[in-house]
PDB file of N, CA, C and O in Angstrom:
ATOM      1  N   MET A   1       0.847  -1.179   0.000  1.00  0.00           N
ATOM      2  CA  MET A   1       0.000   0.000   0.000  1.00  0.00           C
ATOM      3  C   MET A   1       0.892   1.242   0.000  1.00  0.00           C
ATOM      4  O   MET A   1       1.934   1.284   0.654  1.00  0.00           O
ATOM      5  N   ASP A   2       0.460   2.230  -0.738  1.00  0.00           N
ATOM      6  CA  ASP A   2       1.179   3.504  -0.828  1.00  0.00           C
ATOM      7  C   ASP A   2       0.699   4.409   0.311  1.00  0.00           C
ATOM      8  O   ASP A   2      -0.213   5.215   0.127  1.00  0.00           O
ATOM      9  N   TYR A   3       1.317   4.271   1.482  1.00  0.00           N
ATOM     10  CA  TYR A   3       0.869   5.010   2.658  1.00  0.00           C
ATOM     11  C   TYR A   3       1.026   6.515   2.484  1.00  0.00           C
ATOM     12  O   TYR A   3       0.139   7.276   2.872  1.00  0.00           O
ATOM     13  N   VAL A   4       2.134   6.954   1.911  1.00  0.00           N
ATOM     14  CA  VAL A   4       2.360   8.389   1.740  1.00  0.00           C
ATOM     15  C   VAL A   4       1.331   8.963   0.773  1.00  0.00           C
ATOM     16  O   VAL A   4       0.745  10.012   1.036  1.00  0.00           O
ATOM     17  N   GLY A   5       1.115   8.286  -0.331  1.00  0.00           N
ATOM     18  CA  GLY A   5       0.121   8.759  -1.296  1.00  0.00           C
ATOM     19  C   GLY A   5      -1.268   8.805  -0.688  1.00  0.00           C
ATOM     20  O   GLY A   5      -2.017   9.757  -0.906  1.00  0.00           O
ATOM     21  N   HIS A   6      -1.610   7.775   0.074  1.00  0.00           N
ATOM     22  CA  HIS A   6      -2.919   7.736   0.739  1.00  0.00           C
ATOM     23  C   HIS A   6      -3.048   8.903   1.715  1.00  0.00           C
ATOM     24  O   HIS A   6      -4.071   9.588   1.727  1.00  0.00           O
ATOM     25  N   PHE A   7      -2.027   9.132   2.526  1.00  0.00           N
ATOM     26  CA  PHE A   7      -2.060  10.235   3.482  1.00  0.00           C
ATOM     27  C   PHE A   7      -2.201  11.569   2.753  1.00  0.00           C
ATOM     28  O   PHE A   7      -2.990  12.420   3.164  1.00  0.00           O
ATOM     29  N   GLU A   8      -1.449  11.754   1.682  1.00  0.00           N
ATOM     30  CA  GLU A   8      -1.520  13.010   0.934  1.00  0.00           C
ATOM     31  C   GLU A   8      -2.921  13.248   0.379  1.00  0.00           C
ATOM     32  O   GLU A   8      -3.424  14.370   0.428  1.00  0.00           O
ATOM     33  N   ARG A   9      -3.555  12.199  -0.147  1.00  0.00           N
ATOM     34  CA  ARG A   9      -4.916  12.346  -0.681  1.00  0.00           C
ATOM     35  C   ARG A   9      -5.908  12.683   0.435  1.00  0.00           C
ATOM     36  O   ARG A   9      -6.757  13.559   0.276  1.00  0.00           O
ATOM     37  N   GLU A  10      -5.791  11.981   1.562  1.00  0.00           N
ATOM     38  CA  GLU A  10      -6.704  12.239   2.685  1.00  0.00           C
ATOM     39  C   GLU A  10      -6.497  13.635   3.256  1.00  0.00           C
ATOM     40  O   GLU A  10      -7.464  14.329   3.572  1.00  0.00           O
ATOM     41  N   ALA A  11      -5.243  14.048   3.390  1.00  0.00           N
ATOM     42  CA  ALA A  11      -4.953  15.384   3.916  1.00  0.00           C
ATOM     43  C   ALA A  11      -5.501  16.457   2.978  1.00  0.00           C
ATOM     44  O   ALA A  11      -6.049  17.458   3.438  1.00  0.00           O
ATOM     45  N   ALA A  12      -5.358  16.259   1.669  1.00  0.00           N
ATOM     46  CA  ALA A  12      -5.871  17.230   0.701  1.00  0.00           C
ATOM     47  C   ALA A  12      -7.396  17.290   0.743  1.00  0.00           C
ATOM     48  O   ALA A  12      -7.976  18.373   0.666  1.00  0.00           O
ATOM     49  N   ALA A  13      -8.041  16.144   0.864  1.00  0.00           N
ATOM     50  CA  ALA A  13      -9.510  16.121   0.952  1.00  0.00           C
ATOM     51  C   ALA A  13      -9.985  16.796   2.230  1.00  0.00           C
ATOM     52  O   ALA A  13     -10.980  17.521   2.218  1.00  0.00           O
ATOM     53  N   PHE A  14      -9.282  16.562   3.331  1.00  0.00           N
ATOM     54  CA  PHE A  14      -9.653  17.197   4.593  1.00  0.00           C
ATOM     55  C   PHE A  14      -9.467  18.708   4.515  1.00  0.00           C
ATOM     56  O   PHE A  14     -10.310  19.473   4.983  1.00  0.00           O
ATOM     57  N   GLU A  15      -8.362  19.127   3.923  1.00  0.00           N
ATOM     58  CA  GLU A  15      -8.126  20.569   3.772  1.00  0.00           C
ATOM     59  C   GLU A  15      -9.238  21.217   2.942  1.00  0.00           C
ATOM     60  O   GLU A  15      -9.732  22.289   3.293  1.00  0.00           O
ATOM     61  N   ALA A  16      -9.627  20.574   1.855  1.00  0.00           N
ATOM     62  CA  ALA A  16     -10.697  21.118   1.012  1.00  0.00           C
ATOM     63  C   ALA A  16     -12.005  21.223   1.796  1.00  0.00           C
ATOM     64  O   ALA A  16     -12.717  22.221   1.681  1.00  0.00           O
ATOM     65  N   ALA A  17     -12.324  20.205   2.586  1.00  0.00           N
ATOM     66  CA  ALA A  17     -13.552  20.237   3.394  1.00  0.00           C
ATOM     67  C   ALA A  17     -13.483  21.333   4.447  1.00  0.00           C
ATOM     68  O   ALA A  17     -14.475  22.019   4.694  1.00  0.00           O
ATOM     69  N   ALA A  18     -12.324  21.503   5.069  1.00  0.00           N
ATOM     70  CA  ALA A  18     -12.172  22.548   6.085  1.00  0.00           C
ATOM     71  C   ALA A  18     -12.305  23.932   5.461  1.00  0.00           C
ATOM     72  O   ALA A  18     -12.897  24.828   6.062  1.00  0.00           O
ATOM     73  N   ARG A  19     -11.763  24.111   4.269  1.00  0.00           N
ATOM     74  CA  ARG A  19     -11.886  25.410   3.590  1.00  0.00           C
ATOM     75  C   ARG A  19     -13.342  25.699   3.225  1.00  0.00           C
ATOM     76  O   ARG A  19     -13.799  26.835   3.350  1.00  0.00           O
ATOM     77  N   ARG A  20     -14.074  24.670   2.771  1.00  0.00           N
ATOM     78  CA  ARG A  20     -15.502  24.878   2.480  1.00  0.00           C
ATOM     79  C   ARG A  20     -16.245  25.254   3.756  1.00  0.00           C
ATOM     80  O   ARG A  20     -17.099  26.141   3.743  1.00  0.00           O
ATOM     81  N   ALA A  21     -15.924  24.583   4.855  1.00  0.00           N
ATOM     82  CA  ALA A  21     -16.582  24.860   6.131  1.00  0.00           C
ATOM     83  C   ALA A  21     -16.262  26.264   6.615  1.00  0.00           C
ATOM     84  O   ALA A  21     -17.103  26.910   7.240  1.00  0.00           O
ATOM     85  N   ALA A  22     -15.050  26.744   6.334  1.00  0.00           N
ATOM     86  CA  ALA A  22     -14.656  28.085   6.778  1.00  0.00           C
ATOM     87  C   ALA A  22     -15.528  29.160   6.136  1.00  0.00           C
ATOM     88  O   ALA A  22     -15.711  30.238   6.702  1.00  0.00           O
ATOM     89  N   GLY A  23     -16.058  28.867   4.967  1.00  0.00           N
ATOM     90  CA  GLY A  23     -16.917  29.827   4.291  1.00  0.00           C
ATOM     91  C   GLY A  23     -18.373  29.738   4.703  1.00  0.00           C
ATOM     92  O   GLY A  23     -19.192  30.533   4.241  1.00  0.00           O
ATOM     93  N   ALA A  24     -18.709  28.803   5.547  1.00  0.00           N
ATOM     94  CA  ALA A  24     -20.102  28.625   5.976  1.00  0.00           C
ATOM     95  C   ALA A  24     -20.444  29.606   7.097  1.00  0.00           C
ATOM     96  O   ALA A  24     -19.555  30.112   7.782  1.00  0.00           O
ATOM     97  N   ARG A  25     -21.724  29.868   7.277  1.00  0.00           N
ATOM     98  CA  ARG A  25     -22.163  30.766   8.352  1.00  0.00           C
ATOM     99  C   ARG A  25     -21.864  30.184   9.728  1.00  0.00           C
ATOM    100  O   ARG A  25     -21.479  30.914  10.641  1.00  0.00           O
ATOM    101  N   ALA A  26     -22.037  28.887   9.877  1.00  0.00           N
ATOM    102  CA  ALA A  26     -21.765  28.204  11.144  1.00  0.00           C
ATOM    103  C   ALA A  26     -20.962  26.945  10.830  1.00  0.00           C
ATOM    104  O   ALA A  26     -21.088  26.366   9.751  1.00  0.00           O
ATOM    105  N   ALA A  27     -20.154  26.542  11.768  1.00  0.00           N
ATOM    106  CA  ALA A  27     -19.341  25.343  11.554  1.00  0.00           C
ATOM    107  C   ALA A  27     -20.254  24.134  11.374  1.00  0.00           C
ATOM    108  O   ALA A  27     -21.087  23.856  12.236  1.00  0.00           O
ATOM    109  N   PRO A  28     -20.104  23.412  10.264  1.00  0.00           N
ATOM    110  CA  PRO A  28     -20.945  22.233  10.028  1.00  0.00           C
ATOM    111  C   PRO A  28     -20.663  21.125  11.040  1.00  0.00           C
ATOM    112  O   PRO A  28     -19.552  20.995  11.554  1.00  0.00           O
ATOM    113  N   GLU A  29     -21.690  20.337  11.311  1.00  0.00           N
ATOM    114  CA  GLU A  29     -21.533  19.185  12.198  1.00  0.00           C
ATOM    115  C   GLU A  29     -20.730  18.100  11.484  1.00  0.00           C
ATOM    116  O   GLU A  29     -20.676  18.053  10.255  1.00  0.00           O
ATOM    117  N   VAL A  30     -20.110  17.234  12.274  1.00  0.00           N
ATOM    118  CA  VAL A  30     -19.349  16.108  11.733  1.00  0.00           C
ATOM    119  C   VAL A  30     -20.189  14.858  11.984  1.00  0.00           C
ATOM    120  O   VAL A  30     -20.275  14.396  13.122  1.00  0.00           O
ATOM    121  N   PRO A  31     -20.810  14.300  10.938  1.00  0.00           N
ATOM    122  CA  PRO A  31     -21.726  13.171  11.125  1.00  0.00           C
ATOM    123  C   PRO A  31     -21.122  11.969  11.846  1.00  0.00           C
ATOM    124  O   PRO A  31     -21.815  11.298  12.611  1.00  0.00           O
ATOM    125  N   SER A  32     -19.856  11.694  11.615  1.00  0.00           N
ATOM    126  CA  SER A  32     -19.242  10.514  12.233  1.00  0.00           C
ATOM    127  C   SER A  32     -18.722  10.779  13.650  1.00  0.00           C
ATOM    128  O   SER A  32     -18.263   9.859  14.327  1.00  0.00           O
ATOM    129  N   CYS A  33     -18.793  12.028  14.091  1.00  0.00           N
ATOM    130  CA  CYS A  33     -18.338  12.397  15.442  1.00  0.00           C
ATOM    131  C   CYS A  33     -19.446  13.188  16.130  1.00  0.00           C
ATOM    132  O   CYS A  33     -19.436  14.419  16.091  1.00  0.00           O
ATOM    133  N   PRO A  34     -20.399  12.503  16.760  1.00  0.00           N
ATOM    134  CA  PRO A  34     -21.514  13.207  17.390  1.00  0.00           C
ATOM    135  C   PRO A  34     -21.032  14.316  18.331  1.00  0.00           C
ATOM    136  O   PRO A  34     -20.057  14.151  19.063  1.00  0.00           O
ATOM    137  N   GLU A  35     -21.721  15.415  18.292  1.00  0.00           N
ATOM    138  CA  GLU A  35     -21.471  16.598  19.125  1.00  0.00           C
ATOM    139  C   GLU A  35     -20.232  17.386  18.701  1.00  0.00           C
ATOM    140  O   GLU A  35     -19.856  18.336  19.387  1.00  0.00           O
ATOM    141  N   TRP A  36     -19.592  17.023  17.601  1.00  0.00           N
ATOM    142  CA  TRP A  36     -18.446  17.772  17.098  1.00  0.00           C
ATOM    143  C   TRP A  36     -18.860  18.575  15.882  1.00  0.00           C
ATOM    144  O   TRP A  36     -19.740  18.173  15.120  1.00  0.00           O
ATOM    145  N   VAL A  37     -18.210  19.721  15.710  1.00  0.00           N
ATOM    146  CA  VAL A  37     -18.329  20.504  14.478  1.00  0.00           C
ATOM    147  C   VAL A  37     -16.957  20.482  13.814  1.00  0.00           C
ATOM    148  O   VAL A  37     -15.980  20.024  14.406  1.00  0.00           O
ATOM    149  N   VAL A  38     -16.892  20.976  12.593  1.00  0.00           N
ATOM    150  CA  VAL A  38     -15.648  20.913  11.832  1.00  0.00           C
ATOM    151  C   VAL A  38     -14.493  21.579  12.583  1.00  0.00           C
ATOM    152  O   VAL A  38     -13.354  21.124  12.483  1.00  0.00           O
ATOM    153  N   THR A  39     -14.765  22.633  13.321  1.00  0.00           N
ATOM    154  CA  THR A  39     -13.714  23.301  14.100  1.00  0.00           C
ATOM    155  C   THR A  39     -13.064  22.324  15.075  1.00  0.00           C
ATOM    156  O   THR A  39     -11.839  22.300  15.197  1.00  0.00           O
ATOM    157  N   ASP A  40     -13.862  21.524  15.765  1.00  0.00           N
ATOM    158  CA  ASP A  40     -13.326  20.532  16.705  1.00  0.00           C
ATOM    159  C   ASP A  40     -12.434  19.532  15.975  1.00  0.00           C
ATOM    160  O   ASP A  40     -11.361  19.170  16.457  1.00  0.00           O
ATOM    161  N   LEU A  41     -12.890  19.097  14.820  1.00  0.00           N
ATOM    162  CA  LEU A  41     -12.135  18.101  14.053  1.00  0.00           C
ATOM    163  C   LEU A  41     -10.821  18.672  13.537  1.00  0.00           C
ATOM    164  O   LEU A  41      -9.798  17.988  13.557  1.00  0.00           O
ATOM    165  N   VAL A  42     -10.842  19.923  13.074  1.00  0.00           N
ATOM    166  CA  VAL A  42      -9.613  20.569  12.592  1.00  0.00           C
ATOM    167  C   VAL A  42      -8.599  20.666  13.729  1.00  0.00           C
ATOM    168  O   VAL A  42      -7.425  20.352  13.535  1.00  0.00           O
ATOM    169  N   LEU A  43      -9.030  21.092  14.900  1.00  0.00           N
ATOM    170  CA  LEU A  43      -8.126  21.199  16.049  1.00  0.00           C
ATOM    171  C   LEU A  43      -7.565  19.830  16.438  1.00  0.00           C
ATOM    172  O   LEU A  43      -6.370  19.692  16.699  1.00  0.00           O
ATOM    173  N   HIS A  44      -8.435  18.826  16.473  1.00  0.00           N
ATOM    174  CA  HIS A  44      -8.008  17.473  16.845  1.00  0.00           C
ATOM    175  C   HIS A  44      -6.968  16.930  15.862  1.00  0.00           C
ATOM    176  O   HIS A  44      -5.914  16.443  16.270  1.00  0.00           O
ATOM    177  N   LEU A  45      -7.271  17.017  14.577  1.00  0.00           N
ATOM    178  CA  LEU A  45      -6.333  16.481  13.584  1.00  0.00           C
ATOM    179  C   LEU A  45      -5.034  17.267  13.552  1.00  0.00           C
ATOM    180  O   LEU A  45      -3.974  16.706  13.276  1.00  0.00           O
ATOM    181  N   GLY A  46      -5.109  18.564  13.834  1.00  0.00           N
ATOM    182  CA  GLY A  46      -3.876  19.352  13.918  1.00  0.00           C
ATOM    183  C   GLY A  46      -2.980  18.837  15.025  1.00  0.00           C
ATOM    184  O   GLY A  46      -1.767  18.726  14.846  1.00  0.00           O
ATOM    185  N   MET A  47      -3.572  18.520  16.176  1.00  0.00           N
ATOM    186  CA  MET A  47      -2.788  17.980  17.290  1.00  0.00           C
ATOM    187  C   MET A  47      -2.202  16.612  16.928  1.00  0.00           C
ATOM    188  O   MET A  47      -1.046  16.321  17.237  1.00  0.00           O
ATOM    189  N   VAL A  48      -3.003  15.787  16.276  1.00  0.00           N
ATOM    190  CA  VAL A  48      -2.527  14.456  15.872  1.00  0.00           C
ATOM    191  C   VAL A  48      -1.359  14.581  14.895  1.00  0.00           C
ATOM    192  O   VAL A  48      -0.351  13.889  15.040  1.00  0.00           O
ATOM    193  N   HIS A  49      -1.491  15.454  13.909  1.00  0.00           N
ATOM    194  CA  HIS A  49      -0.429  15.607  12.913  1.00  0.00           C
ATOM    195  C   HIS A  49       0.846  16.157  13.547  1.00  0.00           C
ATOM    196  O   HIS A  49       1.944  15.744  13.174  1.00  0.00           O
ATOM    197  N   ARG A  50       0.719  17.077  14.497  1.00  0.00           N
ATOM    198  CA  ARG A  50       1.917  17.584  15.183  1.00  0.00           C
ATOM    199  C   ARG A  50       2.592  16.472  15.983  1.00  0.00           C
ATOM    200  O   ARG A  50       3.819  16.381  16.008  1.00  0.00           O
ATOM    201  N   LEU A  51       1.791  15.624  16.639  1.00  0.00           N
ATOM    202  CA  LEU A  51       2.355  14.517  17.401  1.00  0.00           C
ATOM    203  C   LEU A  51       3.088  13.543  16.480  1.00  0.00           C
ATOM    204  O   LEU A  51       4.199  13.110  16.790  1.00  0.00           O
ATOM    205  N   VAL A  52       2.479  13.203  15.367  1.00  0.00           N
ATOM    206  CA  VAL A  52       3.113  12.271  14.433  1.00  0.00           C
ATOM    207  C   VAL A  52       4.395  12.889  13.868  1.00  0.00           C
ATOM    208  O   VAL A  52       5.403  12.196  13.731  1.00  0.00           O
ATOM    209  N   ALA A  53       4.367  14.168  13.542  1.00  0.00           N
ATOM    210  CA  ALA A  53       5.572  14.829  13.037  1.00  0.00           C
ATOM    211  C   ALA A  53       6.682  14.782  14.081  1.00  0.00           C
ATOM    212  O   ALA A  53       7.850  14.589  13.742  1.00  0.00           O
ATOM    213  N   ARG A  54       6.322  14.956  15.343  1.00  0.00           N
ATOM    214  CA  ARG A  54       7.313  14.864  16.428  1.00  0.00           C
ATOM    215  C   ARG A  54       7.876  13.451  16.522  1.00  0.00           C
ATOM    216  O   ARG A  54       9.089  13.271  16.623  1.00  0.00           O
ATOM    217  N   LEU A  55       7.004  12.449  16.491  1.00  0.00           N
ATOM    218  CA  LEU A  55       7.453  11.062  16.586  1.00  0.00           C
ATOM    219  C   LEU A  55       8.399  10.702  15.448  1.00  0.00           C
ATOM    220  O   LEU A  55       9.422  10.052  15.662  1.00  0.00           O
ATOM    221  N   VAL A  56       8.056  11.124  14.251  1.00  0.00           N
ATOM    222  CA  VAL A  56       8.896  10.826  13.094  1.00  0.00           C
ATOM    223  C   VAL A  56      10.197  11.625  13.171  1.00  0.00           C
ATOM    224  O   VAL A  56      11.279  11.087  12.937  1.00  0.00           O
ATOM    225  N   GLY A  57      10.082  12.913  13.499  1.00  0.00           N
ATOM    226  CA  GLY A  57      11.260  13.769  13.559  1.00  0.00           C
ATOM    227  C   GLY A  57      12.265  13.325  14.605  1.00  0.00           C
ATOM    228  O   GLY A  57      13.473  13.426  14.393  1.00  0.00           O
ATOM    229  N   GLU A  58      11.769  12.834  15.736  1.00  0.00           N
ATOM    230  CA  GLU A  58      12.654  12.379  16.810  1.00  0.00           C
ATOM    231  C   GLU A  58      12.979  10.892  16.711  1.00  0.00           C
ATOM    232  O   GLU A  58      13.731  10.351  17.522  1.00  0.00           O
ATOM    233  N   ARG A  59      12.397  10.238  15.699  1.00  0.00           N
ATOM    234  CA  ARG A  59      12.590   8.790  15.506  1.00  0.00           C
ATOM    235  C   ARG A  59      12.267   8.016  16.779  1.00  0.00           C
ATOM    236  O   ARG A  59      12.986   7.096  17.170  1.00  0.00           O
ATOM    237  N   THR A  60      11.187   8.407  17.402  1.00  0.00           N
ATOM    238  CA  THR A  60      10.765   7.801  18.661  1.00  0.00           C
ATOM    239  C   THR A  60      10.380   6.345  18.462  1.00  0.00           C
ATOM    240  O   THR A  60       9.690   5.997  17.504  1.00  0.00           O
ATOM    241  N   GLN A  61      10.836   5.495  19.383  1.00  0.00           N
ATOM    242  CA  GLN A  61      10.528   4.072  19.291  1.00  0.00           C
ATOM    243  C   GLN A  61       9.735   3.581  20.479  1.00  0.00           C
ATOM    244  O   GLN A  61       9.373   2.405  20.524  1.00  0.00           O
ATOM    245  N   GLY A  62       9.459   4.418  21.422  1.00  0.00           N
ATOM    246  CA  GLY A  62       8.705   4.018  22.614  1.00  0.00           C
ATOM    247  C   GLY A  62       7.735   5.116  23.008  1.00  0.00           C
ATOM    248  O   GLY A  62       7.467   6.044  22.245  1.00  0.00           O
ATOM    249  N   ARG A  63       7.222   4.983  24.214  1.00  0.00           N
ATOM    250  CA  ARG A  63       6.306   6.009  24.716  1.00  0.00           C
ATOM    251  C   ARG A  63       7.044   7.327  24.875  1.00  0.00           C
ATOM    252  O   ARG A  63       8.228   7.352  25.211  1.00  0.00           O
ATOM    253  N   ILE A  64       6.347   8.404  24.635  1.00  0.00           N
ATOM    254  CA  ILE A  64       6.959   9.715  24.826  1.00  0.00           C
ATOM    255  C   ILE A  64       6.268  10.403  26.005  1.00  0.00           C
ATOM    256  O   ILE A  64       5.062  10.252  26.201  1.00  0.00           O
ATOM    257  N   PRO A  65       7.034  11.153  26.780  1.00  0.00           N
ATOM    258  CA  PRO A  65       6.399  11.879  27.880  1.00  0.00           C
ATOM    259  C   PRO A  65       5.571  13.032  27.337  1.00  0.00           C
ATOM    260  O   PRO A  65       5.905  13.630  26.314  1.00  0.00           O
ATOM    261  N   GLU A  66       4.483  13.334  28.043  1.00  0.00           N
ATOM    262  CA  GLU A  66       3.662  14.476  27.643  1.00  0.00           C
ATOM    263  C   GLU A  66       4.409  15.761  27.918  1.00  0.00           C
ATOM    264  O   GLU A  66       5.087  15.893  28.937  1.00  0.00           O
ATOM    265  N   ARG A  67       4.284  16.694  27.018  1.00  0.00           N
ATOM    266  CA  ARG A  67       4.871  18.010  27.235  1.00  0.00           C
ATOM    267  C   ARG A  67       3.818  18.880  27.904  1.00  0.00           C
ATOM    268  O   ARG A  67       2.632  18.788  27.588  1.00  0.00           O
ATOM    269  N   PRO A  68       4.254  19.716  28.822  1.00  0.00           N
ATOM    270  CA  PRO A  68       3.270  20.601  29.492  1.00  0.00           C
ATOM    271  C   PRO A  68       2.660  21.591  28.551  1.00  0.00           C
ATOM    272  O   PRO A  68       1.824  22.396  28.960  1.00  0.00           O
TER     273      PRO A  68
END
């Protein structure tokens, strides 16, 4: 499986959806995440992507301590 290509396609699709939502009067709901709106999902995925970038950048092989 082409993991990088898959990630790039998913990231591009998510970015396009977030940009469409940014132009809406109110943040759209996220059907697969009850009680969340697109703003919540953007913040969550941003945190996930930063964590993964840290893990890859530091070549982490075990648990990492939480940063304050």
